[in-house]
C-alpha positions as CSV (number, residue, x, y, z in Angstrom):
1,X,22.0,6.0,165.8
2,X,25.7,6.0,166.6
3,X,28.3,5.4,164.0
4,X,30.9,2.7,164.6
5,X,33.6,2.6,161.9
6,X,34.1,-0.8,160.3
7,X,37.2,-2.7,161.1
8,X,39.6,-2.4,158.2
9,X,43.1,-1.2,157.6
10,X,42.4,2.4,158.3
11,X,39.5,2.3,160.7
12,X,40.5,-0.2,163.3
13,X,38.4,-1.3,166.3
14,X,40.8,0.5,168.6
15,X,41.2,4.2,169.0
16,X,44.3,6.4,169.0
17,X,46.8,7.5,166.5
18,X,47.5,5.6,163.2
19,X,49.6,6.5,160.2
20,X,48.6,7.3,156.6
21,X,51.0,6.2,153.9
22,X,51.9,7.9,150.7
23,X,50.4,6.7,147.4
24,X,53.4,4.5,146.6
25,X,53.6,3.0,150.1
26,X,57.1,4.3,150.5
27,X,56.1,6.0,153.8
28,X,58.2,9.0,152.6
29,X,55.4,11.3,153.5
30,X,53.5,9.7,156.4
31,X,51.3,11.8,158.6
32,X,49.6,10.7,161.9
33,X,45.9,10.4,162.1
34,X,43.7,10.8,165.2
35,X,40.1,9.8,165.8
36,X,37.9,12.8,166.3
37,X,34.1,12.4,166.4
38,X,34.5,8.9,164.9
39,X,36.5,10.1,161.9
40,X,40.2,9.3,161.5
41,X,41.5,12.8,160.8
42,X,44.9,13.6,159.3
43,X,47.3,15.7,161.4
44,X,48.7,17.7,158.6
45,X,49.0,21.4,157.7
46,X,47.4,22.9,154.6
47,X,50.8,22.9,152.9
48,X,51.5,19.3,153.8
49,X,48.1,18.3,152.5
50,X,48.9,20.1,149.2
51,X,52.2,18.3,149.0
52,X,50.3,15.0,149.5
53,X,48.0,15.9,146.7
54,X,50.9,16.4,144.3
55,X,52.5,13.1,145.4
56,X,49.3,11.2,145.0
57,X,48.5,12.7,141.6
58,X,52.0,12.2,140.2
59,X,51.8,8.6,141.4
60,X,48.5,8.2,139.6
61,X,50.0,9.6,136.4
62,X,52.9,7.1,136.6
63,X,50.4,4.2,136.5
64,X,48.7,5.3,133.3
65,X,49.1,1.7,131.9
66,X,47.1,0.4,134.8
67,X,45.0,3.4,136.1
68,X,44.6,3.6,139.9
69,X,41.4,4.5,141.6
70,X,41.5,8.0,142.9
71,X,42.1,8.9,146.5
72,X,39.0,10.1,148.2
73,X,39.7,13.2,150.2
74,X,36.9,14.4,152.5
75,X,36.5,17.0,155.2
76,X,35.3,16.9,158.7
77,X,33.3,19.5,160.6
78,X,30.6,19.7,163.2
79,X,27.8,19.3,160.7
80,X,29.3,16.1,159.2
81,X,30.1,14.6,162.6
82,X,26.5,15.1,163.7
83,X,25.1,13.9,160.5
84,X,27.1,10.6,160.7
85,X,25.2,9.8,163.9
86,X,21.9,10.1,162.0
87,X,22.7,8.7,158.6
88,X,24.4,5.3,158.3
89,X,24.9,5.6,154.6
90,X,26.9,8.9,155.0
91,X,28.9,7.3,157.9
92,X,29.8,4.4,155.6
93,X,30.8,6.8,152.8
94,X,33.1,8.7,155.2
95,X,34.7,5.5,156.3
96,X,35.8,4.9,152.7
97,X,37.9,8.1,152.6
98,X,41.6,7.8,152.1
99,X,42.2,11.2,153.8
100,X,39.9,13.2,156.1
101,X,41.0,16.7,157.1
102,X,39.7,19.1,159.7
103,X,37.5,21.6,157.9
104,X,36.0,23.0,161.1
105,X,37.8,24.7,164.0
106,X,35.7,22.7,166.4
107,X,37.5,19.6,165.2
108,X,40.9,21.2,165.8
109,X,39.8,22.3,169.3
110,X,38.5,18.8,170.1
111,X,41.8,17.3,169.1
112,X,43.6,19.6,171.5
113,X,41.4,18.7,174.5
114,X,40.4,15.1,173.8
115,X,43.3,13.4,172.1
116,X,47.1,13.0,172.4
117,X,47.6,14.2,168.9
118,X,46.5,17.8,168.6
119,X,46.0,18.9,165.0
120,X,48.5,21.5,163.8
121,X,45.9,23.8,162.2
122,X,42.5,24.0,160.6
123,X,42.5,22.9,157.0
124,X,39.3,24.7,155.8
125,X,38.6,23.7,152.2
126,X,38.0,27.4,151.2
127,X,41.6,28.2,152.4
128,X,43.2,24.9,151.3
129,X,42.1,25.5,147.7
130,X,44.7,28.3,147.5
131,X,47.5,26.0,148.7
132,X,46.3,23.3,146.3
133,X,46.2,25.8,143.4
134,X,49.7,27.0,144.1
135,X,51.0,23.5,144.3
136,X,49.1,22.5,141.1
137,X,50.7,25.4,139.2
138,X,54.2,24.3,140.2
139,X,53.6,20.6,139.5
140,X,51.5,21.1,136.3
141,X,48.4,19.4,137.7
142,X,45.0,19.8,136.1
143,X,41.8,20.6,137.9
144,X,38.2,19.6,137.0
145,X,35.4,21.7,138.6
146,X,32.2,19.7,139.2
147,X,29.1,20.9,140.9
148,X,27.1,24.0,141.7
149,X,24.7,26.0,139.5
150,X,25.9,26.7,136.0
151,X,26.5,30.4,136.6
152,X,28.2,29.7,139.9
153,X,30.4,27.0,138.4
154,X,31.4,29.2,135.6
155,X,32.2,32.2,137.8
156,X,34.2,30.0,140.3
157,X,36.2,28.6,137.4
158,X,36.9,32.0,136.0
159,X,38.0,33.2,139.5
160,X,40.4,30.2,139.8
161,X,42.1,31.2,136.5
162,X,42.1,34.9,137.4
163,X,43.6,34.3,140.8
164,X,46.1,31.7,139.5
165,X,47.1,32.6,135.9
166,X,48.3,29.5,134.1
167,X,46.4,27.1,136.3
168,X,45.2,24.3,134.1
169,X,41.4,23.7,134.2
170,X,40.8,20.4,132.4
171,X,37.0,21.0,132.4
172,X,34.0,21.9,134.3
173,X,30.4,20.9,134.7
174,X,27.5,22.0,136.9
175,X,26.0,19.7,139.5
176,X,22.6,19.3,137.8
177,X,22.6,15.9,136.3
178,X,20.8,12.6,137.1
179,X,22.3,9.4,138.4
180,X,21.8,7.7,135.1
181,X,24.2,10.3,133.6
182,X,27.0,9.5,136.1
183,X,28.8,7.1,133.7
184,X,28.9,9.8,130.9
185,X,30.0,12.5,133.4
186,X,32.8,10.3,134.7
187,X,34.0,9.4,131.2
188,X,34.2,13.1,130.4
189,X,36.2,13.8,133.5
190,X,38.7,10.9,132.8
191,X,39.0,11.9,129.1
192,X,39.8,15.4,130.2
193,X,43.1,14.3,131.8
194,X,42.1,15.8,135.1
195,X,44.4,15.1,138.1
196,X,42.2,16.6,140.8
197,X,38.4,16.5,140.7
198,X,36.8,19.1,142.9
199,X,33.3,17.8,143.8
200,X,31.0,20.5,145.0
201,X,27.6,18.7,145.3
202,X,26.9,19.5,148.9
203,X,27.0,17.2,151.9
204,X,26.1,14.3,151.9
205,X,25.6,14.0,148.2
206,X,29.2,14.8,147.3
207,X,30.6,12.1,149.6
208,X,28.0,9.5,148.4
209,X,28.6,10.4,144.8
210,X,32.4,10.1,145.1
211,X,32.3,6.7,146.7
212,X,29.7,5.4,144.2
213,X,31.7,6.6,141.2
214,X,35.3,6.0,142.3
215,X,35.9,3.1,140.1
216,X,34.6,5.0,137.0
217,X,37.2,7.6,137.7
218,X,40.4,5.5,137.6
219,X,43.3,7.6,136.4
220,X,42.2,10.7,138.3
221,X,44.5,11.3,141.3
222,X,42.2,13.0,143.8
223,X,38.5,13.3,144.4
224,X,38.3,16.3,146.7
225,X,34.9,17.2,148.1
226,X,34.5,21.0,148.5
227,X,31.0,21.9,149.7
228,X,30.5,25.6,149.3
229,X,33.9,26.5,147.8
230,X,32.4,27.6,144.5
231,X,30.0,30.0,146.3
232,X,33.0,31.7,148.0
233,X,35.1,31.9,144.8
234,X,32.2,33.3,142.9
235,X,31.7,35.9,145.5
236,X,28.2,34.7,146.5
237,X,29.1,34.0,150.2
238,X,31.5,36.1,152.3
239,X,33.9,34.6,154.8
240,X,33.6,35.3,158.5
241,X,36.1,37.8,160.0
242,X,39.4,36.2,160.9
243,X,38.8,36.3,164.6
244,X,35.5,34.4,164.3
245,X,37.2,31.8,162.2
246,X,40.0,31.4,164.7
247,X,37.5,31.2,167.6
248,X,35.5,28.5,165.8
249,X,32.5,30.8,165.4
250,X,32.2,30.8,161.6
251,X,29.0,28.9,161.9
252,X,27.6,31.7,164.0
253,X,28.5,34.2,161.3
254,X,26.8,32.1,158.6
255,X,23.8,31.7,160.8
256,X,23.5,35.5,161.2
257,X,23.5,35.9,157.4
258,X,20.8,33.2,156.9
259,X,19.0,32.8,160.3
260,X,15.9,31.1,159.0
261,X,17.8,28.4,157.0
262,X,20.9,27.9,159.1
263,X,19.7,28.8,162.6
264,X,17.7,25.7,163.2
265,X,20.4,23.5,161.6
266,X,23.1,24.7,164.0
267,X,20.8,24.5,167.0
268,X,20.2,20.9,166.2
269,X,23.6,19.8,165.0
270,X,25.9,21.6,167.5
271,X,24.8,19.6,170.6
272,X,25.0,16.3,168.6
273,X,28.4,17.1,167.2
274,X,29.8,18.0,170.7
275,X,28.4,14.8,172.1
276,X,30.0,12.7,169.3
277,X,33.3,14.5,169.6
278,X,33.5,13.8,173.3
279,X,32.4,10.1,172.9
280,X,34.2,9.2,169.7
281,X,37.6,10.9,170.1
282,X,40.9,9.9,171.4
């Protein structure tokens, strides 16, 4: 099943480049967006995205008397683009995002070949976290770490504080809770005073959860999905060599580490993601 984005302010019926506004609609930090694989993807560097995070979060703090719904910040890669063609619920969740950035190098390469707005660089979440943490330290923003197993969540949080002394962690919670606990989980996050909520529940659960609970999290500035970030921070998963990342072959490195689990996935998703990037880009 092919995904066709609904006609709304951000996902119009036409293709091409649009603009994303800042949280206060001043257009002081507007970045172009380009459609890649059906997702309107922001053409911003990691540093620019970190600056946008600070701007949005400070704007949310300024509205404490009438809390704003948080910005939904999702990532795009080959797996997600392929999955959107199979799962309409996931595609609809992605369409609710305020910002989508290119987590996969294949998305960046597609922008260079298939669109008039080549993306400036890959914004992998595992790399972007460091830009976000540096920016949060300077601006005094507070992080909440949600998702993963208890030991992994704890170790990832400890790594954050070890790598960035002084970084404010408002709270943390593992990802093992039931839907009927969502209201309590969200209340705890809001009460913590978190500015940025990192949601590491795995794709597509993290996107669906973020959309479903957005209204409960008014006052938080950003909901940033982060997939396997905690695994990398905790030291459970190594990154691919730099040359493989630059060549868009990180998926091959991961498949080589877990061939039985990831090999079949990539064999199925890679052709579908290529098809969708060719058909739904520009």
